[in-house]
MARVEX-371985 format. One record per residue: residue in one letter; x, y, z of N, C-alpha, C in turn. Coordinates in steps of 0.05 Angstrom, whole numbers, always signed. Atoms other than C-alpha are relative to their C-alpha. Layout:
res, npx, npy, npz, capx, capy, capz, cpx, cpy, cpz
A, X, Y, Z, X, Y, Z, X, Y, Z $
...
***
This chain:
res, npx, npy, npz, capx, capy, capz, cpx, cpy, cpz
M, -9, -9, -22, -690, -1136, +40, +24, +16, +10 $
K, -27, -20, +2, -636, -1090, +60, +22, -21, +15 $
T, -14, +11, -13, -574, -1107, +79, +14, +13, +22 $
Y, -8, -23, -21, -546, -1077, +144, +33, -14, +12 $
F, -33, +1, -7, -471, -1077, +165, +8, +9, +28 $
K, -5, -6, -25, -459, -1076, +242, +33, +9, +3 $
H, -20, -14, -7, -402, -1031, +258, +22, -10, +25 $
K, -6, +8, -27, -354, -1060, +313, +12, +24, +9 $
L, -10, -21, -21, -336, -1006, +365, +30, -7, +9 $
T, -21, +5, -12, -266, -995, +380, -1, +18, +22 $
N, -3, -21, -29, -247, -962, +449, +31, +6, -1 $
L, -21, -3, -10, -186, -922, +459, +3, +3, +17 $
I, -9, -1, -28, -187, -910, +527, -24, -26, +9 $
S, +22, +15, -9, -228, -971, +565, +9, -4, +29 $
V, -14, +7, -25, -219, -970, +640, -19, -22, +16 $
S, +15, +23, -9, -233, -1039, +673, -8, -5, +26 $
K, +13, +3, -20, -237, -1027, +746, +11, +29, +17 $
I, -4, -22, -20, -242, -964, +803, +13, -12, +24 $
V, -6, +8, -21, -199, -969, +854, -7, +12, +29 $
T, +7, -18, -21, -209, -911, +902, -8, +25, -13 $
I, +9, -31, +5, -242, -840, +896, +8, +11, +27 $
H, -10, -10, -24, -217, -792, +948, -7, +34, -6 $
H, -2, -25, +1, -234, -716, +958, +4, +8, +29 $
F, -11, -5, -18, -190, -694, +1017, +1, +25, +1 $
E, +6, -29, -10, -191, -626, +1058, +33, -7, +13 $
F, -25, +2, -23, -117, -630, +1086, +15, +26, +12 $
D, -11, -33, -12, -83, -577, +1132, +25, +0, -9 $
K, -16, -19, +16, -25, -535, +1110, +24, -18, +4 $
N, -26, +17, +2, +28, -589, +1129, -8, -33, +2 $
F, +0, +33, +19, +1, -652, +1107, +22, -13, -11 $
K, -11, +8, +17, +41, -702, +1084, +2, -30, +0 $
S, +7, +36, +5, +35, -773, +1057, +25, -21, +8 $
K, -22, +18, -2, +69, -834, +1069, +4, -8, -33 $
G, -2, -1, +25, +102, -856, +1004, -14, -32, -12 $
E, +15, +22, +6, +66, -912, +958, +7, -9, -28 $
E, +2, +4, +33, +71, -949, +892, -15, -29, +9 $
H, +26, +23, +12, +16, -1001, +859, -1, +1, -26 $
D, +4, +6, +28, -5, -1031, +798, -19, +6, -17 $
F, +16, -20, +11, -50, -981, +775, +1, +26, -3 $
W, -8, -21, +3, -60, -917, +755, -13, +22, +20 $
E, +19, -22, -17, -74, -854, +798, +9, +34, -8 $
L, -1, -29, +6, -93, -784, +779, +4, +20, +26 $
V, -1, -16, -20, -82, -731, +833, -8, +33, -14 $
F, +1, -28, +10, -118, -665, +819, -7, +18, +19 $
A, +1, -23, -24, -103, -598, +857, -24, +19, -3 $
E, +18, -18, +0, -171, -570, +872, +2, +35, +9 $
R, -10, -24, -6, -146, -514, +908, +27, +2, +17 $
E, -24, -1, -11, -81, -491, +928, +24, -21, -13 $
S, -15, +25, +12, -17, -521, +908, +14, -21, +15 $
L, -8, +25, -20, +17, -590, +927, +25, +0, -7 $
V, -29, +12, +1, +85, -620, +932, -2, -30, -5 $
C, +8, +24, +3, +84, -682, +896, +30, -17, -9 $
T, -20, +12, +8, +139, -734, +883, -2, -24, -19 $
A, +11, +21, +11, +144, -780, +827, +29, -16, -8 $
D, -26, +10, +1, +198, -838, +821, +24, +19, +10 $
G, -27, -11, -5, +248, -793, +865, -5, +29, -7 $
K, -8, -28, +17, +233, -728, +821, -29, +19, +17 $
K, +18, -22, -13, +198, -666, +860, -17, +13, -23 $
V, +11, -16, +24, +143, -642, +816, -21, +18, +20 $
L, +20, -18, -11, +95, -579, +841, -18, -2, -18 $
L, +27, -4, +11, +25, -579, +821, -11, +18, +13 $
G, +20, -23, -5, -13, -518, +818, -27, -2, +6 $
Q, +19, -4, +2, -81, -500, +832, -13, -7, -27 $
G, +20, +4, +25, -124, -530, +777, +13, -21, -19 $
E, -22, +22, +12, -68, -583, +751, -3, -34, +7 $
V, +5, +31, -7, -74, -658, +744, +28, -9, -12 $
L, -23, +18, +13, -15, -706, +753, -10, -28, +4 $
F, +6, +38, +0, -19, -782, +730, +27, -14, +10 $
H, -23, +21, -9, +25, -833, +766, -5, -30, -15 $
K, -2, +23, +16, +35, -892, +724, -5, -26, +13 $
P, +0, +25, -19, +29, -963, +751, +33, -7, +12 $
N, -26, +8, -17, +87, -984, +798, +21, +25, +5 $
E, -12, -26, -2, +110, -911, +805, -2, +19, +31 $
Y, +0, -12, -33, +134, -887, +875, -8, +22, +2 $
H, +15, -35, -5, +95, -819, +897, -1, -2, +31 $
T, +17, -13, -23, +86, -781, +954, -15, +29, -4 $
L, +15, -28, +2, +41, -717, +970, +5, +12, +22 $
S, -2, -20, -22, +46, -661, +1018, -15, +21, -16 $
A, +2, -20, -1, +15, -594, +1027, +23, +22, -1 $
N, -25, -16, -8, +57, -534, +1016, +9, +20, +22 $
G, +1, -11, -14, +60, -515, +1079, -4, +31, +14 $
Q, +12, -32, -4, +29, -444, +1073, -35, -5, -1 $
K, +37, +8, +9, -47, -467, +1046, -12, -18, +6 $
A, +13, +38, +0, -94, -523, +1067, -6, -5, -31 $
P, +9, +7, +30, -108, -553, +1004, -28, -27, -2 $
N, +21, +22, +0, -167, -594, +978, +9, -15, -30 $
V, -17, +16, +14, -145, -652, +933, -29, -15, -3 $
F, +15, +23, +12, -190, -700, +887, +26, -19, -7 $
I, -12, +23, +14, -153, -769, +875, -11, -21, -9 $
M, +15, +21, +14, -172, -822, +834, +26, -22, -5 $
S, -22, +14, +6, -135, -891, +825, -24, -17, -15 $
F, +21, +6, +22, -161, -933, +768, +18, -25, -16 $
E, -25, +16, +16, -133, -995, +726, -17, +2, -39 $
C, +3, -13, +25, -131, -979, +653, +24, -17, -16 $
K, -24, +8, +11, -92, -1024, +603, +4, +2, -26 $
S, +5, -11, +27, -101, -983, +540, +28, +11, -3 $
E, -21, -6, +4, -47, -965, +504, +9, +29, +0 $
S, +3, -27, +2, -70, -895, +496, +15, +13, +30 $
M, -7, -12, -25, -55, -886, +571, +35, +6, +5 $
K, -24, -5, +0, +18, -886, +559, +10, +37, -11 $
Y, -4, -31, +15, +11, -815, +531, +6, +15, +34 $
F, +3, -10, -25, -3, -795, +606, +23, -2, +19 $
E, -24, +8, -26, +63, -820, +636, +20, +21, +10 $
G, -23, -27, -11, +96, -763, +681, -17, +26, -11 $
K, +13, -27, +12, +50, -710, +651, -19, +10, +24 $
K, +15, -18, -17, +25, -650, +693, -22, +13, -21 $
I, +16, -12, +25, -32, -619, +654, -20, +25, +18 $
A, +19, -22, -12, -69, -553, +675, -33, -4, -12 $
L, +29, +2, +8, -153, -566, +667, -14, +21, -5 $
S, +18, -27, +4, -199, -523, +632, -22, -11, +16 $
N, +20, -1, -13, -258, -513, +667, -24, -25, -12 $
K, +19, +16, +13, -300, -559, +618, +13, -37, +7 $
L, -15, +28, -10, -251, -617, +642, -9, -3, +31 $
Q, +4, +2, -26, -259, -600, +712, -28, -6, +7 $
S, +25, +11, -3, -330, -612, +708, -7, -33, -4 $
F, +1, +24, -3, -318, -687, +699, +8, -8, +23 $
I, -10, +3, -30, -276, -690, +760, -23, +1, +19 $
Y, +16, -3, -20, -332, -663, +797, -32, -22, +0 $
S, +26, +16, +3, -388, -709, +762, +17, -25, +10 $
I, -3, +23, -9, -348, -769, +782, +4, -3, +24 $
L, +0, +4, -33, -342, -748, +854, -27, +3, +4 $
E, +29, +5, -6, -414, -737, +856, -17, -25, -1 $
E, +15, +17, +0, -428, -798, +829, +15, -24, +23 $
G, -15, +9, -18, -379, -825, +876, -13, -4, +24 $
K, +17, -3, -29, -413, -806, +936, -33, -10, -3 $
K, +21, +15, -7, -477, -834, +917, +8, -29, -3 $
T, -8, +28, -1, -446, -900, +901, +14, -12, +24 $
F, -20, +2, -21, -390, -911, +952, +0, +17, +21 $
D, -2, -12, -27, -383, -897, +1024, +27, +12, -2 $
I, -22, -20, +0, -334, -839, +1014, -11, +26, +17 $
A, +10, -32, -7, -364, -784, +1060, +24, +14, +13 $
V, -20, -3, -12, -300, -790, +1101, +25, -14, -7 $
S, -18, +5, +6, -239, -793, +1059, +16, -22, +17 $
D, -25, +3, -13, -183, -838, +1089, +21, -3, -19 $
P, -27, +8, +17, -114, -840, +1059, +7, -32, +3 $
N, -2, +27, -1, -105, -910, +1080, -18, -17, -6 $
L, +32, +20, +6, -170, -938, +1047, +16, -9, -25 $
K, -6, +24, +18, -152, -1003, +1007, -27, -8, -23 $
K, +19, +7, +25, -224, -1014, +982, -25, +13, +10 $
M, +26, -13, -8, -286, -976, +980, -23, -20, +1 $
A, +27, +27, -4, -354, -1009, +1003, -24, +21, -12 $
L, +28, -18, +17, -416, -992, +964, -16, +3, +21 $
L, +12, -5, -15, -466, -959, +996, -26, -24, +3 $
N, +19, +29, +0, -531, -1006, +1019, -23, +11, -21 $
T, +19, -1, +30, -575, -969, +966, +16, +21, -20 $
P, -22, -15, +16, -525, -942, +917, -16, +10, -24 $
T, +18, -15, +21, -556, -895, +861, +4, -23, -24 $
L, +6, +15, +26, -575, -934, +799, +17, +12, -27 $
G, -13, +4, +20, -523, -947, +751, +27, +15, +7 $
G, -27, -10, -4, -468, -907, +790, +30, -4, -7 $
E, -22, +17, +3, -412, -952, +780, +7, +5, -32 $
Q, -7, -3, +28, -419, -944, +704, -5, +29, -9 $
L, -4, -33, +4, -430, -865, +704, +35, +4, +3 $
I, -23, -7, -14, -369, -868, +746, +24, -9, -25 $
K, -18, +7, +25, -327, -909, +691, -5, +21, -21 $
S, +6, -19, +23, -361, -868, +631, +13, +31, +5 $
Y, -17, -28, -6, -337, -801, +663, +23, +1, -2 $
L, -38, -5, -6, -269, -821, +676, +11, -1, -30 $
E, -9, +2, +17, -265, -848, +606, -3, +29, -19 $
I, +3, -22, +20, -294, -790, +569, +18, +25, +12 $
F, -13, -17, -9, -252, -744, +620, +28, -3, -22 $
L, -25, +5, +8, -188, -779, +593, -4, +3, -30 $
I, +1, +6, +25, -211, -782, +520, +4, +26, -13 $
N, +0, -35, +6, -226, -700, +517, +27, +7, +9 $
L, -19, -9, -11, -167, -690, +558, +29, -12, -24 $
L, -12, +2, +27, -124, -726, +496, -4, +16, -24 $
R, +9, -11, +19, -160, -693, +450, +9, +35, +1 $
E, -10, -24, +3, -142, -616, +477, +30, +0, +6 $
Q, -30, +5, -5, -71, -646, +488, +12, -4, -32 $
T, -8, +10, +28, -64, -667, +416, -9, +13, -25 $
E, +10, -15, +25, -112, -637, +371, +3, +29, -12 $
T, +2, -25, +7, -108, -575, +333, -21, +17, -7 $
E, +25, -21, +4, -158, -518, +328, -21, -13, -22 $
Q, +16, +10, +15, -180, -553, +265, -10, -26, -1 $
G, +16, +28, -8, -198, -621, +298, -21, +1, +6 $
N, +21, -1, -7, -257, -649, +322, -11, +18, +27 $
A, +4, -16, -30, -295, -607, +371, -14, -14, +24 $
T, +8, +19, -29, -309, -635, +435, -23, +8, +9 $
F, +31, -7, -15, -373, -601, +459, -14, +20, -23 $
L, +17, -9, +15, -431, -583, +419, -6, +28, +5 $
P, +11, -26, +2, -447, -506, +410, -22, +1, +20 $
G, +23, -8, -10, -509, -515, +441, +4, -6, +33 $
V, -13, +2, -29, -477, -540, +507, +19, +26, +11 $
E, -26, -27, -11, -422, -483, +512, -30, +25, +5 $
L, +21, -24, -9, -486, -434, +508, -14, -3, +24 $
L, +3, +6, -25, -517, -472, +566, +11, +5, +21 $
N, -18, -1, -31, -459, -468, +615, +11, +24, -4 $
K, -11, -28, +1, -444, -397, +594, -11, +14, +22 $
P, +7, -20, -28, -491, -362, +645, +3, -17, +19 $
I, -10, +10, -25, -477, -414, +695, +33, +7, +6 $
N, -27, -9, -7, -401, -400, +688, +2, +25, +7 $
D, -12, -31, -2, -409, -325, +683, -21, +2, +36 $
V, +3, -8, -29, -447, -328, +752, +12, -12, +20 $
T, -12, +10, -14, -407, -377, +786, +29, +19, +4 $
A, -28, -14, +1, -345, -333, +763, -6, +25, +24 $
I, +5, -30, -13, -387, -267, +799, +4, -16, +34 $
L, -8, +12, -32, -393, -311, +868, +28, -2, +2 $
K, -35, +6, -10, -318, -331, +869, +11, +34, +7 $
E, -15, -19, +1, -301, -267, +856, -8, +23, +28 $
N, +12, -10, -25, -350, -238, +917, +7, -11, +24 $
V, +4, +24, -21, -340, -294, +965, +5, +16, +29 $
Y, -5, -13, -27, -311, -250, +1019, -15, +24, +7 $
G, +10, -25, -3, -356, -192, +1009, -34, -16, +7 $
N, +24, -1, +6, -436, -189, +999, -6, +5, -30 $
L, +10, -1, +28, -482, -196, +935, -27, -2, +3 $
S, +30, +5, +12, -555, -195, +909, -6, -11, -19 $
I, +6, +13, +21, -589, -231, +860, -4, +24, -20 $
D, +1, -28, +19, -600, -156, +829, +26, +7, -12 $
Y, -30, -7, +4, -525, -147, +829, +4, -26, -19 $
V, -9, +24, +7, -514, -220, +795, -13, +8, -30 $
C, +21, -5, +27, -576, -204, +738, +20, +24, -13 $
Q, -11, -20, +11, -547, -137, +728, +32, -4, -20 $
K, -30, -1, +19, -470, -161, +712, +2, -22, -18 $
T, +10, +20, +22, -495, -219, +670, -23, +7, -22 $
S, +12, -10, +17, -545, -185, +638, -27, -21, -10 $
Y, +17, +25, +9, -590, -246, +642, -23, +10, +24 $
S, +28, -15, -14, -663, -236, +675, +6, -21, +26 $
K, -1, +16, -25, -675, -265, +747, -16, -26, -7 $
A, +20, +32, +2, -726, -319, +727, +21, -18, -18 $
Y, -16, +21, +20, -682, -349, +674, +26, -7, +17 $
L, -21, +12, -18, -620, -349, +723, -5, -20, +21 $
F, +13, +23, -16, -663, -384, +774, +1, -30, -15 $
R, +9, +28, +3, -687, -435, +733, +26, -14, -7 $
I, -20, +12, +11, -620, -457, +697, +18, -1, +8 $
F, -17, +9, -22, -581, -449, +759, -2, -24, +14 $
K, +17, +17, -19, -627, -485, +803, +9, -33, -19 $
A, +0, +26, +24, -628, -544, +736, +24, -8, +0 $
K, -23, +12, +0, -555, -548, +725, +14, -5, +29 $
T, -15, +13, -25, -528, -549, +801, -18, -11, +19 $
G, +11, +1, -24, -584, -562, +839, -3, +4, +22 $
K, +2, -17, -30, -581, -507, +891, -7, +25, -13 $
T, +6, -36, +11, -604, -436, +886, +26, +16, +3 $
I, -31, -13, -3, -550, -384, +875, +4, +12, +26 $
M, -9, -11, -33, -553, -355, +945, +16, -19, +13 $
A, -6, +24, -13, -549, -430, +974, +33, -4, -14 $
Y, -30, +2, +7, -485, -437, +924, +20, +20, +11 $
F, -13, -20, -8, -456, -373, +943, +7, -2, +30 $
I, -6, +8, -30, -457, -395, +1021, +18, -18, +2 $
E, -19, +23, -3, -428, -463, +1007, +25, +12, -16 $
L, -23, -6, +9, -374, -426, +968, +18, +18, +26 $
K, -12, -9, -25, -357, -388, +1035, +2, -9, +20 $
I, -11, +23, -21, -362, -443, +1082, +22, -20, -14 $
D, -22, +11, +16, -317, -476, +1030, +31, +14, +10 $
I, -27, -17, +1, -268, -419, +1041, +16, -7, +36 $
A, -3, +1, -26, -278, -418, +1114, +18, -28, +4 $
K, -18, +20, -5, -256, -490, +1125, +27, -8, -9 $
Q, -38, -5, +8, -187, -479, +1087, +8, +15, +23 $
L, -6, -17, -17, -185, -421, +1136, +6, -17, +26 $
L, +4, +10, -29, -197, -460, +1196, +22, -23, +6 $
R, -30, +15, +4, -142, -514, +1170, +23, +11, +4 $
E, -30, -17, +3, -91, -468, +1163, +2, +15, +28 $
N, -7, -10, -32, -103, -446, +1241, +13, +21, +2 $
E, -16, -30, -5, -78, -373, +1233, -24, +21, +10 $
L, +17, -27, -1, -149, -335, +1246, -22, -23, +18 $
S, +27, +19, -11, -205, -347, +1298, -25, -5, -10 $
V, +26, +2, +18, -274, -365, +1281, -9, +32, +5 $
K, +10, -36, +0, -293, -285, +1302, +11, +9, -28 $
E, -15, -13, +17, -238, -267, +1251, -13, -13, -34 $
I, +7, +15, +20, -266, -317, +1195, -25, +10, -11 $
A, +34, -15, +6, -340, -297, +1203, +2, +28, -5 $
D, -6, -27, +16, -310, -228, +1193, +3, +4, -30 $
K, -11, -3, +33, -273, -234, +1136, -16, -12, -23 $
L, +23, +9, +28, -327, -276, +1094, -25, +19, +2 $
S, +35, -19, +0, -382, -220, +1117, -18, -13, +3 $
F, +18, +11, -6, -422, -258, +1156, -9, +15, +25 $
N, +16, -19, -20, -476, -216, +1201, +15, +0, +31 $
S, -20, +3, -27, -436, -247, +1268, +7, -29, -4 $
P, -16, +27, +1, -399, -302, +1288, -21, -22, +7 $
N, +21, +18, -11, -465, -339, +1319, -10, -10, -31 $
Y, +14, +10, +18, -493, -334, +1252, +15, -18, -24 $
F, -23, +16, +7, -436, -360, +1219, +6, -35, +7 $
T, -1, +26, -16, -427, -424, +1267, -23, -9, -10 $
K, +17, +21, +6, -497, -447, +1257, -6, -3, -37 $
T, -13, +12, +35, -483, -444, +1175, +8, -15, -1 $
F, -19, +23, -4, -426, -478, +1184, -13, -24, +6 $
K, +10, +25, -9, -458, -531, +1227, -20, -13, -24 $
R, +21, +12, +14, -517, -540, +1178, +8, -11, -21 $
I, -12, +10, +29, -473, -547, +1115, +18, -24, +7 $
V, -22, +16, -8, -413, -582, +1151, -7, -22, +23 $
K, +2, +23, -17, -447, -627, +1203, +19, +5, +26 $
L, -11, -2, -28, -400, -597, +1252, +7, +34, +3 $
T, -4, -28, +0, -387, -526, +1286, +29, +5, -8 $
P, -36, -7, +8, -322, -493, +1265, +21, -8, +10 $
L, -18, +13, -19, -292, -509, +1328, +13, -26, +1 $
A, -9, +30, -3, -291, -582, +1325, +11, -3, -30 $
Y, -12, +11, +27, -280, -585, +1250, +31, +8, +0 $
K, -21, -8, -5, -218, -544, +1265, +17, -14, +19 $
K, -21, +21, -19, -197, -595, +1324, +5, -21, -9 $
R, -9, +26, +13, -203, -648, +1278, +26, +5, -20 $
H, -26, +8, +20, -150, -625, +1232, +26, +16, +15 $
L, -24, -10, -16, -105, -595, +1286, +26, -26, +4 $
***
């Protein structure tokens, strides 16, 4: 009979509890109250820069950067007074020694690492009642019918995100590869398409134009984009426009008609109908909520 040896697995980072998951759409003059707590908090500037403090020190957090607040660190957060930001904030308990690396760290996230943030947020929305985030939220409530395994996936995505971030920050080019080549090849067409959509978000474009710019066939792009994002290319493009529109409305400098024109909608009426379909509020109602 063969003798088998069971390898006991070690954990570099182990998250024990999730406290809160937030995705905020702040106005340009937002300022938070200061707070401190006995668990970790990460702040990701999804869109526009933020002004943070950590134990009295001012930290400018640029778009695409993440900031870690260690346990019992007094911190505040505010918009820059010029642009309305989108912010992802997650707080969690982790006693792993490796977390000490992140104390006081501000790090620019690669697109690969940002994808974990969005995976956490997606699972969070399917698991907890976080549709309208409350800055003063102390306890997240589970949905009546949460998605299967959502809590475990949130924990796993966060641990994988933190481990890969450690790798990016500490390993050399000769170190272990974080992603398999096959995954990178699969993501490249998606990244190429989304880059083109973002570059043209204030104008109009066609699927033929996207295919021409990426050198992929229409059928291939349709199939992999829908499989990866759950949306068609044009639906994703419209949602990008609406996301920009929400920011412009929160900044309160342009009228609804001016925003519709700026984002190349055929008419203010079409813009309003599209906005309401996606956001579940009219542009004016959304703007009023953030005054």
